[in-house]
N, C-alpha and C positions, 0 to 999 in steps of 0.2 A: 376853304370854300368847297362845297360839295358840287359834284357834277349835276348838270341840269337833267331833270327827268324828261325823257322823250314823250311820255304819255301826257305831259302837261304843256307841251309845246306844239305849235303848228309843224306840219311835216316840212322838213327842210327842202327848199327848192320848189315847193308847191305854189302855183299861181292862185292866190286867194282873192285877188282883186276882182276877178270876174264874178265871184259870189256876191260881193258887195255892190256890184253895179246892176244887178238883175232888175228888170221891170216886172210888172204883174204877170205877164205871159211867161217870163223866165221862172218866176217863183212857182207858178202853177205847174210848169213842166218839171221843176225840181221836186215839188211835193208829191207828184203823182206816184213815183216809185215807192216812197215810204208808205203811202196810203195803201197801195196794192199789196205790198209785203205784209203790213199789219193785218189786212183783211184775209190774206192767205193763211197766216199764222192762226188767226182766230177761227177760220174754217177748219183747219187741221185740229186745233184743240177741241172744238165742238164735236168733231167726228170721233176723236179718240179718248177724250178725257172730260171730266167734269170739274177739274181744278183750274178754272179760268184765272183766278187771281195769281197763280204761280207765274203767269206769263205777262202780267201787267208791266213789269219793268222793261220788257222788250219794246213796248210802245214808246217809252221814254228814250230808249236806245235809238229807235228809228227817228225820233224827232231830233236828237242830237246829231245824228248822221246827216239828216237833211240840213240842219242849221250850219254845220261846218264839216263837210266830208274830208277836208284836208287837215284836220286837227289830230294830234296824237291820241287824244281820248277816244277817237272814233276809228282807229286803225283796226284791221282784222285781228292782229295779234292782241291788242288791248281788249277788244270786245270779247273775243273767245276766251282768253285767259280769265278775265275778270268775271264774266257771266257764268262760265262753267265752274270756276273755282267757288264762287259764291253759292251757286246752287248745290254743289257737292257738300260744302261746309254746312249749309242749312239743313240738308238732308241727313247728314251724319249726326249733327247736334239733335235733330228731331228724333232720330233712332235712339240716341243715348239718353236724352233727358225728357222726351215727349215734347208736346207743344206748350207754349206759355211765354211769359215775359223774359224769364231767365234764358230760355233757348234762343229767343229772338235777339236779345241783347248780346249774348255770347257769340252768336253767329255773325252779327254785324261787326263786333269788335275784331274778331278773327279775320273776317273778309277785308275790312279796311286795312288792318295791319299787313296782310299778305298782298293786297293791291299796292300798297306803298313799297313794300320790300321787293316785289317783282316788277316795279315800275309799269303797272298795268292798271292805271286809275281810270275807271269808267263808272261814274256816280250811280247810274241805274242799278248796278250790280249790288249795291248796298241793300236796295229793296228786294232783290232776288234772294239774298241770304236770309233776310227777315221772313219773306214769304214761305220759303222752304222750311225754315225752322218752326214756323207757326202751323203749317199744314202741308207737310211733304207728301202724304199719301204713300204710294209705293214706288218701287224702282222704275216702273214704267213712266211715271211722271218725269223723273230725271232724264230718261232716254228721250222722251218726247220734247223736253226742254232743249236738249242738245240738238235735236232736229230743228227746232224753232230758231235756235241760235245760228245754225247753219244757213237757214233761209235768210236770216237777218244779215249775215255776212255778205250775201249776194247784193244786199242793198248798198253796201260800201262801194262796190264796183259800179252798180247802176248810177249812183249819185255822181261819182267821179266821171263816168262816161257822159252823163247828161250835161254836166258842166263843160266838158270838153266840146261836146256838140254845140252847145249854146255859144261858147267862146268862138268856135270855128265859124259858125254861120252869122254871128253878130258882127264880124269884121267885114263882111261883104256888103 
């Protein structure tokens, strides 16, 4: 029997019950942080690059973090490893083979294999590998993507903090 993969499991010891009990006000409070983060990332991209589609998978990451910030798929480790690895793989494949279906398919297969191997499974990263393989542009886009991932990492902390605040004040 193989060991369980941590990126496919809820974080051990996390109180996930509060997330399931949120009312509409709680949901709005919890969705505010991802919305602000995505808008900041979009503003940054608009100011520095014209490759908007390279960053689309980060919106999916933000939604997954909102949905379950205490799941292994949404930890900082998993998010950073999966997204940056996928972007780098896509960028390298683009440089080697140009853009096209072969590049996209190869980048996706390699990214999935490495996510499994490294126990860093974050589904939106599959789209990242495809996006970079199809239209990577230049190295500045990879660096800008790294900055956007860093901003998205802040979201993990914000969502956990928001849940903590909601749990603390809903008891009174």
